[in-house]
C-alpha positions in Angstrom: 60.5 155.3 56.1 62.2 156.8 59.3 58.6 157.7 60.9 57.1 154.4 60.5 59.5 152.6 62.6 59.7 155.0 65.0 55.4 154.4 65.2 56.5 151.0 65.3 58.8 151.3 68.1 56.0 153.4 70.0 53.3 150.9 69.5 55.1 147.7 70.5 56.5 149.7 73.3 52.8 150.5 74.3 51.7 146.5 73.6 54.6 145.7 76.5 54.2 148.4 78.8 49.9 147.7 79.0 50.8 143.6 78.7 52.9 144.2 82.0 50.4 146.4 83.2 47.2 143.4 82.8 49.5 140.5 83.8 49.5 142.0 87.5 45.3 142.0 87.5 43.1 139.6 89.6 42.1 139.2 92.9 44.7 138.2 95.4 43.6 135.8 98.9 45.2 136.4 101.9 45.8 134.7 104.9 46.1 136.2 108.6 46.4 139.2 106.6 44.1 142.7 108.0 42.4 142.0 105.1 41.1 138.8 102.5 41.7 139.8 99.1 43.9 142.5 97.4 41.9 143.2 93.8 44.7 145.3 91.1 42.5 146.5 88.4 43.6 149.3 86.0 41.9 151.6 84.0 43.8 154.6 81.5 47.2 152.6 82.8 47.1 153.2 86.0 47.3 150.4 88.2 45.1 150.5 91.8 45.4 148.3 94.6 41.8 147.5 96.5 42.7 146.2 99.9 38.9 144.3 101.0 37.7 146.8 103.6 41.2 149.1 104.1 40.6 151.0 100.9 41.0 151.4 97.8 44.7 153.5 96.5 46.8 154.0 93.4 50.1 152.1 93.2 53.8 153.2 91.4 56.5 151.3 90.0 59.3 151.5 91.6 63.3 150.5 90.5 62.8 147.0 90.7 61.4 144.6 88.6 57.7 143.9 89.5 57.4 145.4 92.9 55.4 149.0 93.5 54.8 150.8 96.3 51.6 152.9 98.1 51.6 156.4 99.1 48.8 156.4 102.0 50.5 153.3 104.0 53.4 153.5 103.3 53.4 149.2 101.8 55.3 147.2 99.3 53.7 145.7 96.1 55.8 142.4 95.3 54.7 140.5 92.5 56.3 137.1 92.3 56.1 135.0 89.0 56.2 131.0 88.9 59.1 129.8 86.1 57.0 130.5 83.1 57.0 134.7 84.1 53.1 134.5 84.6 52.3 135.8 87.6 51.1 133.9 90.8 51.6 135.8 93.8 51.5 139.1 96.2 53.8 139.8 99.1 52.7 143.1 100.9 54.9 144.8 102.7 53.3 147.2 105.4 54.3 148.5 109.0 57.2 145.6 109.4 54.9 142.8 108.2 55.0 140.6 105.3 51.6 139.0 104.1 51.1 137.2 100.8 48.5 136.1 99.0 48.0 134.0 95.3 46.3 135.1 92.5 42.9 133.5 91.9 42.7 132.0 88.9 39.8 132.8 86.1 37.2 130.4 84.6 36.7 130.3 81.2 33.1 130.5 82.8 33.8 133.7 83.1 33.3 134.9 79.3 31.1 132.4 77.6 28.0 133.6 76.4 26.6 136.4 73.9 28.1 140.0 72.6 26.6 142.4 70.5 29.1 144.5 68.8 29.2 147.5 67.6 30.9 149.3 64.6 30.1 146.2 61.9 28.0 145.8 58.9 29.2 141.8 58.6 29.1 140.8 61.7 26.4 142.2 65.1 26.7 139.2 67.4 29.4 136.6 68.1 29.1 133.5 70.4 31.9 132.8 73.1 32.2 128.6 74.2 33.8 126.4 75.9 35.0 123.3 73.9 37.0 121.2 75.4 39.4 122.7 77.3 39.7 126.4 75.5 37.9 128.5 74.4 36.3 129.5 70.7 34.6 132.0 69.6 32.2 132.0 67.0 30.7 135.1 64.3 28.9 134.9 61.0 32.3 134.9 58.8 33.6 132.2 60.7 35.1 130.8 64.4 38.7 130.4 66.1 40.3 129.2 68.9 41.3 131.7 71.3 44.6 131.1 73.1 45.5 132.7 76.8 48.3 135.0 76.1 49.3 134.8 79.9 48.0 138.9 79.8 44.5 138.5 82.1 41.0 138.6 79.8 43.1 139.0 76.5 43.3 135.6 74.1 45.1 135.3 70.4 42.8 134.1 67.8 45.2 130.7 66.3 42.9 130.7 63.3 43.3 134.4 62.1 45.3 137.6 63.1 43.8 139.1 66.2 42.6 138.7 69.8 40.1 139.2 71.7 40.2 141.7 75.2 37.4 140.3 77.7 36.2 143.5 79.5 35.2 144.1 83.3 33.2 146.0 85.2 33.7 148.0 88.7 32.9 144.6 90.5 35.4 141.9 88.4 32.2 140.9 85.9 32.3 140.3 82.4 30.0 142.8 80.7 31.9 143.0 77.4 34.9 141.9 74.7 36.7 143.6 72.7 37.7 142.1 69.3 41.1 143.0 66.9 40.4 141.5 63.7 42.5 142.9 60.3 43.1 146.4 61.4 40.1 147.0 62.9 39.1 147.1 67.2 35.1 146.2 66.8 33.9 147.0 71.2 30.5 145.0 72.4 28.7 144.4 74.9 27.2 141.0 77.1 23.8 139.8 76.6 
C-alpha cells in the first residue's frame, strides 16, 4: 500500500510538472523587439525558446514562479497569466530592455482531420472535427466531446475517462495524436 501511495504521488507530481511546462509552450508575437516571435517548445521535459532570427536555446526555471533564464544571451523570460491562470504573455528582459509578447491563440481547426492509430485491435482510426465551438473525437466504438485542459494541445474526454494530446512537428504543425483511454495509451499519425 505504501509503495502504491508513493507511486501515485510521483505520477501526480510528474503530471503537474508536465502540465506546467505545457502551459508555457506556444508562439509569442512581439512588436518593437529585435525578433518578431519566440516559439516555446518542450521536448523530454526541457523547455526551449526559439527567437526568430536569433536562435534557439534551452531555458531553465529560476526560483520565481513562471520565470526562466536563458544563459546564451543572459536573458530572463517571465510568463504572465490572466485571472483564470492561463499564460497569455511573455516578457523578455535582456541587456536592460524589456520586450512583451502576446501568446497566439490556437485555432481548433489545427486539430481536425483523421488519425490512424497503432496498438489497438478495436480502433484503427479516429476522426476529430469541430461541432459548434468544441472539438469532438469519433471512433468506431463511440465518440466524445473534448474539453480544454489549459495545457496546449491537451484535451479531456467528456463521455469517457480519458484524454487526448495532439503532437506537433518541429514546424509547429499538428501531425499526431496520443489517446489515453481505459489505462492504455494509443498513438496515431495524421492522414
